SEPA-754574 format. One record per residue (C-alpha): x, y, z. Coordinates in pm, whole numbers, plus 50000, padded with zeros to 5 digits. Layout:
BEGIN
XYZ
...
***
This chain:
BEGIN
554554777908345
552344784508045
549174768508053
548514736007779
545584749207586
543784742007275
541434764607015
538874752306797
537044774806601
534814767206278
532584798106248
533384836306279
532604853406624
529044863306680
528144900706740
526104888607047
527584858507154
530164834907061
529014808406829
528534773907011
531224756606799
533794777006947
535614762907227
538404769807468
539704743507734
542214752308011
543804729708291
542284738008643
544904734508899
544104727609290
546874750209478
548054745309840
548614775310028
551124771410325
549764773810688
549574807910833
549064825210484
545794845710429
545234849910079
543574884110020
541234875009713
537974882709788
537034916709908
534644934310123
532444902310275
534444869810339
537004873210629
537984836510647
541224819910515
541674795810239
544104763210249
543414756209886
542754780109564
541794769209204
544414783208981
544724791208564
547644797608388
547714820108070
549254848407922
548874882207832
550624913507684
552534918207361
555034903707376
553354877307619
553764876007993
552944841608180
550434845308451
548664824208697
545264834508810
542614824609083
539414815408966
536774831809155
532964829009018
532134851009332
534184883509175
533484905608928
536934921808840
539734905708739
543074918208834
546954912208851
549924924309049
551694952608853
554144963809098
557384959008948
559394966409263
558114938409459
560554906609332
558954882409573
555644878709372
554824869609013
553774905708837
552474914908519
554754943708389
552504968008188
555424988108076
556474956907852
553494952407685
552924970707364
549194962207359
548544973407751
546265003607758
545335022308070
541765030908092
540855070608145
538875084408417
536645099808143
535965065007996
532215052608060
534105021108192
535465041708472
531575048708595
530755008308575
529325000408917
530694970709075
530354954409412
533954945709419
535034986209491
534584996009824
534165033209686
533455042609313
536815040709081
538025078909064
540385098708881
544095100008963
546795127708885
547245111508546
543595112208465
543645073608464
540755050508636
541945044008969
540085017009166
540265004909524
539604968909671
538874966410043
539354936410235
537354920710562
540734926610762
540664962810683
543564959610443
543174971010082
545074973909724
544634997409449
545655004309111
544245015208758
541795000608536
543504988308201
542814965507909
545144941407720
545154912207508
544674880607683
546404848907483
544344817107523
545204788307272
547074808907004
544414834106967
544354868207112
541214881407300
541704918707254
540904944307533
539884925507816
539874949108118
541244941808421
542774958208762
546484965808749
547114967109116
550264980309232
549994988509621
548704974209921
549134937609898
549874913710191
553374911310297
553544876310339
555734868110060
555454829910066
551524841409995
552054865509730
554474840809520
551774817609475
549674838509184
549794866708958
546094876209042
542574866409019
540084857908727
536924873808802
533954849008690
530584861908813
527494875708614
528604911508603
529744929908259
533314936408393
533994895908478
535964878508228
533404853408113
531174884708002
533724900707829
534694871507649
531284870407511
530554831407605
527324821407721
528494789907886
531364778408065
531944747808286
534624735108529
535594702708688
537794702308997
539834673909087
540144659709425
544094662209408
546484683609245
546404672108916
544634688808648
540884696408639
539214714908349
537994750408316
536254750207947
534424778507763
531554772707529
529364740507451
529824706907633
528304682607362
530564654207472
529244620207421
531244605907742
529714635907970
526714620508188
523484638608150
523514670908375
520834681508608
519604716108586
518654741808861
517854776208761
519624807008858
517654831909083
517574865308964
516034895609115
515574929708969
514914950709289
518224960109460
518474945209793
521324953910046
522264919210122
521504902009804
524484900709525
522894903209211
525794894409020
526334860609203
525294827809069
522534820009295
520664790009332
517494778909562
518334755909828
515274736809913
516594710110175
519744689710299
519994654010356
522414635710586
522334601610425
518494599010384
517374617110648
516274652010530
516494681210787
513324692810954
513934727910861
511074747410661
511924757710305
511494791910432
515074788710615
516504786910258
514824815710103
515874850810094
514194875410320
512964910710239
516734923910288
518114897310043
519784878110318
519824843410282
520634836109929
522544805409822
525934812109628
527904786909390
531494799409464
534584788009315
536444811709511
535724799009858
537224767409963
534334753010218
530544757110261
529074779610497
525284775910615
523004802710792
522774793611192
519404771611195
520704751910887
524294748311012
522964737611365
520514711011205
523224694611001
525954695111271
523494679311513
522344651811282
525824644411141
527084637711526
524134618711582
524814594611246
528424593811366
528484590211706
529974554511727
532264561511416
533984595511514
535714610611818
534714645711872
537604671311926
536774683412304
538534715612278
536014747912277
539134771412209
539584756611874
537434767111589
538954760711235
538974791811012
536634809711250
533624792111183
534174755511148
533464745311537
532864707511473
536404687011457
537374653311537
540174635711656
541414605511455
544584584011529
547874594911338
548254558711235
544984555411062
545494555110706
541854561510593
538594576410714
535774555110862
532364549210666
530384584910716
526864594810603
526684616610299
525394650210283
523264662410019
522034696409904
518544695309751
518124719409478
514944722509219
515694696808942
519164687209089
521144675509385
524574679809487
526064649209726
529254650809958
530364618310046
533774599710180
536594624810222
535024655210123
533054656910458
536044659210663
539524682810629
542684673910788
543994705510966
547774704010891
550104710711194
547194701711466
548004671611657
546404661711994
548414634712189
548944607311904
545844622211723
545564644211399
542564667711365
539894666711131
537314691111078
533444690410963
533824708810594
530574728310659
530944761210879
528584787511046
528184818610833
526744831811118
530164833311273
531624849610982
529354873810972
527614869610644
523924867210571
524204840410294
524734802010204
528164794809995
528804765109854
532434765109800
534744743809557
535884716709814
532154704409775
532254706409402
534964682209343
534754655809078
531284673508985
530874687108640
529754724408685
528244739908382
526954775208412
524484782308116
524374819308141
521784823807823
519434798407968
520044810308340
520924777208504
523474757908644
523964717408565
525694691608779
526954657408671
529034636108901
532414626808688
535964618908777
537634651908689
540894636208607
539484613608318
537694645108223
540524663608180
542444634508005
539904631207752
540204667707671
543834663707606
545184678807887
547984662108091
547884658708489
***
């Protein structure tokens, strides 16, 4: 299904950044992934599974072909399935597009450095730029860099570069049938937002499968609450564990209800290797904290819910390999009890998680007459990652603005389904 979009522009495109009067709005869908599927969207660093992804529908090519892409602010290169021999998944067929153009290996684009590639792009037998994406489970995918026209709201974005990946994907046909590819949205030069030349984008994730919003351009809406901003952290020196293209903010503390965890601010600051950055990532489902912060949060949440929640006493069960705090909730219980909120404190802003956002029901897990719910915060140490990662589950019903020109991220609590309706998008 092609997305419902609208495009409004009253001025020509700037030679540097698109004019602030230009705006693109797309529906953002939350998409359930079947149990047992393990989508391989994130190269190199994140090995855990997802149960939900965020997807955008649009079209590209001449004539247009409809595609569905996973929105990922943690990746740079956008890519599409292009293998025409695999009929079990949606694919983009480059031979059917008159505007498709492969990137040659002599092009400067082929020498662009990006963390998404496990090895630098190379030259194939046809002298085309060949790229390999490697994943934490030792699988990989590969294909050629190419460009084509992405059609958004009746206006073609010419020459958008992406990976046309034609081999090495998961054999799970149920997983592969869900999306055509990935939309990389980090700060790298090859990311989708960088190539579109917008200085600002926003999204709002609904808590259900009705439409949220992805918006490119300014957000001067009278109905949008005042955003609280926190600066993005940037460093000029390359460090081994610091992703300079990520949307990094400075976490200063964590509160459970009104109680601030007794952790020094140094626990939230990157060390001399770059380990310890805090990334806002739409491509990760849940939130993961480094060991000391996770241990402190786990202990205080248990303390404040000791008379409310029944802990799952099963040391062999760790949800997604990093979430070891789970609870038993009676199957006939229709709602969760009142729970203490968890707040992330940033300079100038905070992000609060409350209610159903704190626990996630694990489908298919039953203990006697109880279902299993797990705490939606995990331990980064168990995953072997050296960072704090704030996932999209904890960004639900929050207007998230990424202001690239001013290097800041804005937060505002809002009903995302209502925001989508105000922008003319159907649920």
